[in-house]
C-alpha positions in Angstrom: 26.8 -5.0 -52.3 24.6 -4.2 -55.4 25.6 -1.0 -57.1 25.0 0.8 -60.4 28.8 0.3 -60.9 28.9 -3.5 -60.2 27.5 -6.8 -61.3 28.6 -9.4 -58.8 26.3 -11.0 -56.3 29.3 -12.8 -54.8 33.1 -13.0 -55.4 34.6 -16.5 -55.7 38.3 -16.8 -55.1 40.0 -19.6 -57.0 43.1 -21.7 -56.1 44.9 -20.4 -59.2 45.1 -16.9 -57.9 42.1 -15.5 -59.7 38.7 -14.2 -58.6 35.4 -14.5 -60.3 32.5 -12.0 -60.2 29.4 -14.2 -60.1 26.0 -12.6 -60.8 22.8 -13.7 -59.1 21.9 -16.0 -62.0 25.2 -17.9 -61.7 26.9 -16.2 -64.6 30.6 -15.4 -64.3 30.7 -11.7 -65.3 34.4 -11.4 -65.2 37.6 -13.0 -63.9 40.7 -11.1 -62.6 44.1 -12.0 -61.4 44.5 -11.3 -57.6 47.6 -13.4 -57.1 49.7 -10.3 -56.2 47.2 -9.2 -53.4 47.7 -10.1 -49.8 44.3 -8.7 -48.9 41.1 -8.3 -50.8 38.1 -6.2 -49.7 34.7 -5.8 -51.5 33.7 -2.1 -51.7 30.3 -0.5 -51.8 30.4 0.2 -55.5 30.4 -3.4 -56.7 34.2 -3.6 -57.0 37.1 -5.2 -55.2 40.0 -3.5 -53.5 43.3 -5.3 -53.4 46.3 -4.5 -51.2 49.8 -5.8 -50.6 52.9 -4.5 -48.9 53.6 -1.8 -51.5 50.4 -1.0 -53.4 46.6 -0.6 -53.1 44.3 -0.7 -56.1 40.7 -1.4 -57.1 39.1 -3.7 -59.7 36.3 -2.1 -61.5 32.9 -3.6 -60.6 31.6 -3.8 -64.1 34.7 -5.0 -66.0 37.1 -6.4 -63.4 39.9 -4.2 -64.9 42.3 -2.6 -62.4 42.2 1.1 -61.7 45.4 3.0 -61.3 47.2 1.9 -58.1 48.4 3.9 -55.1 52.0 2.8 -54.5 54.1 3.7 -51.5 57.5 4.9 -52.4 60.6 6.8 -51.2 60.3 7.3 -47.5 56.8 5.7 -47.2 56.0 2.0 -46.9 53.0 -0.3 -46.4 55.4 -3.1 -45.7 55.3 -2.8 -41.9 51.6 -3.7 -41.9 51.6 -5.8 -45.1 48.7 -3.8 -46.5 46.5 -5.4 -43.8 45.2 -2.2 -42.2 42.9 -1.2 -45.0 39.2 -0.3 -44.9 36.8 0.9 -47.7 34.4 3.7 -47.0 30.9 3.4 -48.4 31.7 6.4 -50.6 34.6 4.5 -52.1 37.5 6.2 -50.3 40.1 3.6 -49.3 41.7 4.1 -45.9 45.1 2.6 -45.2 47.9 2.8 -42.6 51.4 3.4 -43.9 54.8 3.9 -42.3 56.8 7.1 -42.9 60.4 7.9 -42.2 62.8 10.9 -42.3 66.4 9.8 -42.9 67.6 13.3 -42.0 66.3 13.0 -38.4 66.2 9.2 -38.1 62.6 9.5 -37.2 59.7 7.2 -38.1 56.0 7.5 -37.7 52.7 6.0 -39.0 49.8 7.8 -40.7 46.4 7.0 -42.0 45.9 7.9 -45.6 42.9 8.3 -47.8 43.1 7.0 -51.4 40.9 7.9 -54.4 39.8 4.4 -55.8 39.4 5.7 -59.3 42.8 7.5 -59.7 44.9 5.9 -57.0 45.8 9.4 -55.8 46.4 10.1 -52.1 43.6 12.4 -50.8 45.0 13.1 -47.4 47.4 11.9 -44.6 46.9 12.2 -40.9 49.7 11.3 -38.5 49.2 8.8 -35.7 50.5 8.3 -32.2 52.3 5.1 -32.8 56.1 5.5 -32.6 57.7 3.8 -31.0 54.7 1.4 -31.1 52.2 0.0 -33.5 48.8 0.6 -35.2 46.4 -2.2 -34.1 43.1 -1.8 -35.9 41.1 0.4 -38.3 37.4 0.3 -39.0 34.7 2.5 -40.5 31.8 2.9 -38.1 28.1 3.7 -38.7 28.8 7.4 -38.2 30.9 7.4 -41.4 34.3 7.9 -39.6 37.3 5.6 -39.9 38.5 4.9 -36.3 42.2 4.0 -35.8 43.7 2.4 -32.7 47.4 2.7 -32.0 49.8 2.5 -29.1 53.2 4.0 -28.3 55.8 3.2 -25.7 57.5 5.5 -23.2 60.6 3.6 -22.4 61.8 6.1 -19.8 58.6 5.7 -17.7 58.2 2.0 -18.7 54.6 2.7 -19.7 52.5 2.3 -22.8 49.6 4.4 -24.1 46.6 3.4 -26.1 45.5 6.1 -28.6 42.3 6.6 -30.6 41.7 8.8 -33.6 38.9 9.2 -36.1 39.0 10.7 -39.6 36.3 11.1 -42.3 36.6 10.6 -46.0 37.6 14.2 -46.6 40.5 14.0 -44.2 38.9 16.0 -41.3 39.9 14.2 -38.1 39.4 14.2 -34.3 42.2 13.0 -32.0 40.9 11.5 -28.8 44.5 11.3 -27.5 45.6 8.7 -25.0 42.6 6.9 -23.6 44.4 4.4 -21.5 47.9 4.0 -20.0 49.4 0.9 -18.5 52.7 -0.1 -16.9 54.7 -2.9 -18.5 57.6 -4.7 -16.8 59.1 -5.5 -20.1 60.7 -3.2 -22.7 58.7 -5.0 -25.5 55.9 -3.4 -27.3 53.1 -5.8 -26.5 49.8 -6.4 -28.4 47.1 -4.8 -26.2 44.6 -7.2 -27.9 42.1 -4.6 -29.0 38.6 -5.3 -30.2 36.6 -2.6 -32.0 33.0 -2.5 -33.2 30.6 0.2 -34.4 28.1 1.4 -31.8 25.1 1.9 -34.2 25.6 5.4 -35.8 26.9 6.9 -32.6 30.6 5.9 -32.6 32.4 2.8 -31.5 32.9 0.4 -28.7 36.5 -0.5 -28.0 38.0 -3.1 -25.7 41.5 -4.1 -24.8 43.2 -6.6 -22.4 46.5 -4.7 -21.8 47.1 -3.7 -18.2 43.9 -4.4 -16.2 41.8 -4.4 -19.4 39.2 -1.9 -20.3 36.4 -0.8 -22.5 35.5 2.6 -24.0 32.5 4.1 -25.8 32.6 7.1 -28.1 29.8 9.5 -29.0 30.8 12.3 -31.3 34.1 13.6 -30.1 33.6 12.4 -26.6 34.9 9.1 -25.1 33.9 7.4 -21.8 35.6 4.5 -20.1 33.5 1.6 -18.8 34.4 -1.4 -16.8 34.5 -4.4 -19.2 32.4 -7.5 -18.7 33.8 -10.6 -17.1 36.1 -8.7 -14.7 39.7 -7.5 -14.7 42.2 -8.7 -17.3 39.9 -8.0 -20.3 39.7 -10.7 -22.9 36.4 -9.6 -24.3 36.4 -8.9 -28.1 33.1 -7.5 -29.5 32.0 -9.1 -32.7 28.2 -8.4 -33.3 25.7 -5.7 -32.2 22.2 -6.8 -31.5 19.1 -4.7 -32.6 18.6 -3.6 -29.0 22.1 -2.0 -28.9 23.7 -4.7 -26.9 26.8 -6.6 -28.0 27.9 -10.2 -28.5 31.5 -11.1 -28.6 34.2 -13.6 -27.6 35.7 -14.1 -24.1 38.7 -16.3 -24.6 37.0 -19.5 -25.9 33.5 -18.5 -25.0 30.7 -16.4 -26.4 29.5 -13.5 -24.2 26.6 -11.1 -24.5 26.9 -7.7 -22.7 25.5 -4.2 -22.8 27.1 -0.8 -23.2 27.5 -0.5 -19.5 29.8 -3.5 -19.4 27.2 -5.8 -17.7 27.4 -9.4 -18.9 24.0 -10.9 -19.9 25.0 -14.5 -20.5 28.0 -16.7 -21.5 28.0 -19.8 -23.7 31.1 -22.0 -23.3 33.2 -23.0 -26.4 31.3 -20.9 -28.9 31.9 -17.9 -31.2 29.2 -15.6 -32.5 28.6 -15.3 -36.2 25.2 -13.8 -36.9 22.9 -11.6 -34.8 19.3 -12.4 -35.7 16.1 -10.3 -35.8 14.5 -12.1 -32.9 17.3 -10.9 -30.5 19.2 -14.1 -30.7 22.5 -15.2 -32.3 23.9 -18.0 -34.5 27.2 -19.5 -33.4 30.1 -20.7 -35.5 28.9 -24.2 -34.6 25.6 -23.6 -36.4 23.7 -23.7 -33.1 21.0 -21.0 -32.9 20.5 -19.2 -29.5 17.7 -17.0 -28.2 18.1 -13.6 -26.6 19.0 -15.3 -23.3 21.7 -17.6 -24.7 19.6 -20.7 -24.7 20.2 -23.1 -27.6 17.1 -23.4 -29.8 18.2 -25.4 -32.8 20.9 -26.0 -35.5 21.4 -24.8 -39.0 23.9 -25.3 -41.8 25.9 -22.0 -42.2 26.3 -20.6 -45.7 27.4 -17.4 -47.2 24.6 -14.9 -47.7 24.8 -12.1 -50.3 23.2 -8.7 -50.1 20.4 -9.9 -52.3 19.6 -12.8 -49.9 21.0 -15.5 -52.0 22.8 -18.3 -50.1 26.0 -19.9 -51.3 28.2 -22.8 -50.2 31.9 -22.9 -50.6 34.3 -25.1 -52.7 33.0 -25.2 -55.4 30.7 -22.1 -55.1 27.1 -23.2 -55.4 23.9 -21.2 -54.9 21.8 -23.2 -52.5 18.1 -23.4 -52.0 17.8 -22.0 -48.5 16.1 -19.2 -46.7 18.4 -16.2 -45.9 19.1 -15.4 -42.3 16.7 -13.0 -40.6 19.4 -10.5 -39.7 19.2 -8.1 -36.7 18.5 -4.6 -37.8 21.8 -3.4 -36.5 24.9 -1.9 -38.2 26.9 -5.1 -37.7 24.8 -8.3 -37.7 27.4 -10.5 -39.5 30.8 -11.3 -38.1 33.4 -9.3 -39.9 30.8 -7.0 -41.5 27.9 -7.5 -43.9 29.5 -6.1 -47.0 33.2 -5.4 -46.4 35.5 -6.4 -43.5 35.9 -3.7 -41.0 33.0 -1.6 -42.2 29.6 -1.1 -40.6 26.8 -2.1 -42.8 23.3 -0.8 -43.5 20.6 -1.9 -41.0 18.2 -4.4 -42.7 14.5 -5.0 -41.9 14.7 -8.7 -42.6 11.1 -9.4 -41.6 9.6 -6.9 -44.0 12.0 -7.9 -46.8 10.9 -11.5 -46.4 7.2 -10.4 -46.4 7.6 -8.5 -49.6 10.1 -10.6 -51.6 9.5 -14.0 -50.1 12.0 -16.8 -49.5 12.4 -20.3 -50.9 10.2 -21.7 -48.2 7.4 -19.1 -48.4 6.1 -16.8 -51.1 6.1 -13.0 -50.6 3.6 -10.4 -51.8 5.8 -9.8 -54.9 6.9 -13.4 -55.4 7.8 -14.9 -58.7 4.2 -16.1 -59.1 2.9 -12.6 -58.5 5.1 -11.2 -61.2 4.1 -14.0 -63.5 0.4 -13.0 -63.1 1.2 -9.3 -63.5 3.1 -9.8 -66.8 -0.2 -11.0 -68.5 -2.2 -8.0 -67.2 -3.5 -5.0 -69.0 -1.4 -2.8 -66.7 1.8 -4.6 -67.8 0.8 -4.0 -71.4 0.1 -0.3 -70.9 3.2 0.4 -68.8 5.3 -1.8 -71.1 4.1 -0.1 -74.3 7.3 0.1 -76.4 6.5 3.5 -78.0 4.6 5.3 -75.2 5.2 3.4 -72.0 8.1 3.0 -69.6 10.5 1.7 -72.3 10.3 5.1 -74.0 11.3 6.8 -70.7 14.0 4.4 -69.6 16.7 5.5 -67.2 18.2 2.3 -66.0 21.6 1.5 -67.5 22.0 -1.9 -65.6 18.8 -3.6 -66.5 16.9 -3.6 -69.9 13.1 -3.6 -70.2 12.0 -7.2 -70.0 8.3 -8.0 -70.7 8.7 -11.4 -69.0 9.4 -9.5 -65.7 12.6 -11.5 -65.0 14.8 -8.4 -64.9 12.5 -6.5 -62.6 12.8 -9.4 -60.1 16.6 -9.1 -60.2 16.2 -5.4 -59.5 13.8 -6.1 -56.7 16.2 -8.5 -55.0 18.6 -5.6 -54.5 16.0 -3.4 -52.7 15.4 -3.1 -49.0 11.9 -2.6 -47.6 11.3 -0.9 -44.2 8.1 -1.0 -42.2 7.7 2.2 -40.3 4.8 0.6 -38.4 7.7 -0.6 -36.3 9.0 2.3 -34.1 12.5 1.0 -34.5 12.5 1.8 -38.2 10.2 4.8 -38.0 12.6 6.6 -35.7 15.8 5.6 -37.5 17.6 8.4 -39.3 17.0 8.2 -43.0 20.7 8.5 -43.8 21.4 5.3 -41.9 19.7 3.2 -44.6 20.9 5.2 -47.6 23.9 4.4 -49.8 26.4 7.1 -50.8 26.2 9.7 -52.3 22.5 10.0 -51.3 23.3 10.3 -47.6 24.7 13.8 -48.2 21.3 15.1 -49.5 19.4 14.8 -46.2 19.4 16.2 -42.7 21.1 13.7 -40.4 18.2 14.1 -37.9 15.4 13.4 -40.5 13.8 10.1 -39.6 12.5 7.5 -42.0 8.9 8.1 -41.0 9.2 11.9 -41.2 10.6 11.6 -44.7 7.7 9.4 -45.7 5.1 11.9 -44.5 1.6 10.9 -45.8 2.9 8.7 -48.6 2.2 5.0 -48.5 5.7 4.2 -49.8 8.7 5.9 -51.3 11.7 4.9 -53.4 14.8 6.8 -52.4 17.1 5.8 -55.2 15.8 6.1 -58.7 16.7 3.7 -60.3 17.7 1.4 -57.4 19.2 -0.4 -55.5 18.2 1.4 -52.3 15.6 1.5 -49.5 11.9 1.7 -49.9 10.1 2.7 -46.6 6.5 1.7 -46.1 3.9 3.6 -44.1 2.4 2.3 -40.8 -0.5 -0.1 -41.7 0.8 -0.6 -45.2 0.1 -4.3 -45.2 -3.4 -3.8 -43.9 -4.7 -2.1 -47.1 -6.8 -4.1 -49.7 -4.2 -4.2 -52.4 -0.6 -3.4 -51.3 0.6 -5.0 -54.5 -0.3 -1.9 -56.5 1.8 0.4 -54.3 4.7 -2.1 -54.3 4.7 -2.6 -58.1 4.5 1.2 -58.5 7.7 1.6 -56.5 9.6 -1.4 -57.8 8.6 -1.4 -61.5 8.3 2.3 -62.2 11.0 3.8 -60.0 13.6 1.3 -58.8 13.6 -0.7 -62.1 12.7 1.7 -64.9 14.1 4.8 -63.2 11.0 6.8 -64.1 9.7 9.5 -61.8 6.1 10.2 -60.6 6.1 13.5 -62.5 6.9 11.7 -65.8 3.9 9.4 -65.3 1.6 12.2 -64.1 2.3 14.3 -67.2 2.2 11.5 -69.8 -0.6 11.8 -72.3 -0.5 8.1 -73.3 -1.2 7.1 -69.7 -4.0 9.6 -69.5 -5.6 8.0 -72.6 -5.5 4.7 -70.7 -7.5 6.0 -67.8 -4.9 7.7 -65.6 -5.9 11.0 -63.9 -3.7 13.1 -61.7 -5.5 15.0 -58.9 -2.6 17.5 -58.6 -1.9 16.5 -55.0 0.4 13.5 -55.0 1.5 10.2 -56.5 -1.2 8.1 -54.8 -3.3 8.4 -58.0 -0.7 6.3 -59.8 -1.3 3.4 -57.4 -5.1 4.0 -57.6 -4.9 3.7 -61.4 -2.7 0.6 -61.2 -5.2 -1.0 -58.7 -7.8 -1.0 -61.5 -5.3 -2.8 -63.8 -4.4 0.6 -65.4 -8.0 1.2 -66.7 -9.4 4.1 -64.6 -8.6 6.4 -61.6 -11.1 6.8 -58.8 -12.2 10.4 -58.4 -11.6 11.4 -62.1 -14.4 13.9 -62.9 -13.9 13.4 -66.7 -13.0 9.8 -67.4 -12.1 8.8 -71.0 -15.0 7.6 -73.0 -15.5 3.8 -73.4 -13.3 3.1 -70.3 -14.5 0.4 -67.9 -12.8 0.0 -64.6 -11.4 -3.5 -64.0 -10.4 -5.5 -61.0 -6.9 -6.9 -61.5 -6.2 -10.6 -61.3 -2.8 -9.9 -59.7 
């Protein structure tokens, strides 16, 4: 995932035990040794988290150098789980399950711990209900909590209990207790075959096949049991969530779609879901595409898609000329997670992204050709003036000013555009599309549309990467390019605020006029190729308004 603290578009693991951080232009930014890691997880800061049976540490996203490690020692151990039960929170906190013991009392128990990725220090520890028993799964859902599923065995009653707990990145937790109990004829501690997936930003959906099988949904601190699809015995494992809130998973060897009430919608034999698409359909592991009713509609060649929409093939790693998938706007549209295994992603408006940025098969509003035209314009010369323009106000440490407009296109590839003319995006909480730490700045109930207000567009992270919501009817205006270049070039790329532009005397000498009401005058000025501003009662002498060729 793009970050101000990372450079990789994709990580490539080599047979010699190293990993390469490959940028979007194919450059190997750094190479690091990962031969001692049993598990590797990309984080949300551009780095890579490594884990084995004794230690957990992070590789810095910029340099690839290892940060100080957390190492279990004394009466604690990661060995029972081999470092496999690890998840990385979007704010960087590493969650892991470790085993603890007290030799004095001959007791053992498991706990979920939080680790600071920068220092390797333990932030907190929360005990789990898992002894005698096991911890089965951990994931970070769209509500920001890490959910942990465990079970314990009551040998006297010959029963087992399934437990659920959630904990946030500060260590505050809610214990749901035993949500299911079943009788076992054996004294063994059997795998209940749990499946867990985020349920948008509300909580999780959990399934299991132990006993008669079951399914549970959480919302806040509440949990409700639901009859699982496909009847007694369970076997359903949720893998994807569609944009309408339904789920697609596996049922033994088949692919099954079902809703939150446990009602099965359709089943496709001998298939496994991989990608939920924006049209309500799904792409299977076979490469066959299916519509929202489970009907086969075509076939594609599956590749690896990065956050920026670049497509890659494996062995050797090659960037391929192919359109990115039109992902469903859910929190888990790719099997295993969009950005890090076991972590809910950020919903993506793939249709609007494609309309703005374009894809290999179709140019977008801000395509490569559009930027090529803009770089020869008067507006590009004014904004790019070395002594008085954007370069003199620069706030982006990742990308330098580039008059050829290549660097701004790299910055643009990391942005996400959202059309609030679609009620799905208009009513979505703003924090659901924001990276950390920006989520903490806004009321969780504030919607994307309400944040936008009367503005045509807004850049949430200055400089990016981040979301750019667009007003209803945005694409119906005469020149949406001016608003888009305003947001991408000035804010997301240069890191310059509207107030800096509005108060700049050089820009005023070039025909800019601020009406004292809002930033719309910047786009108006740019729509004349940065020559004049409509409504200015005292325009500069000898200034003639132009119509831009871009």
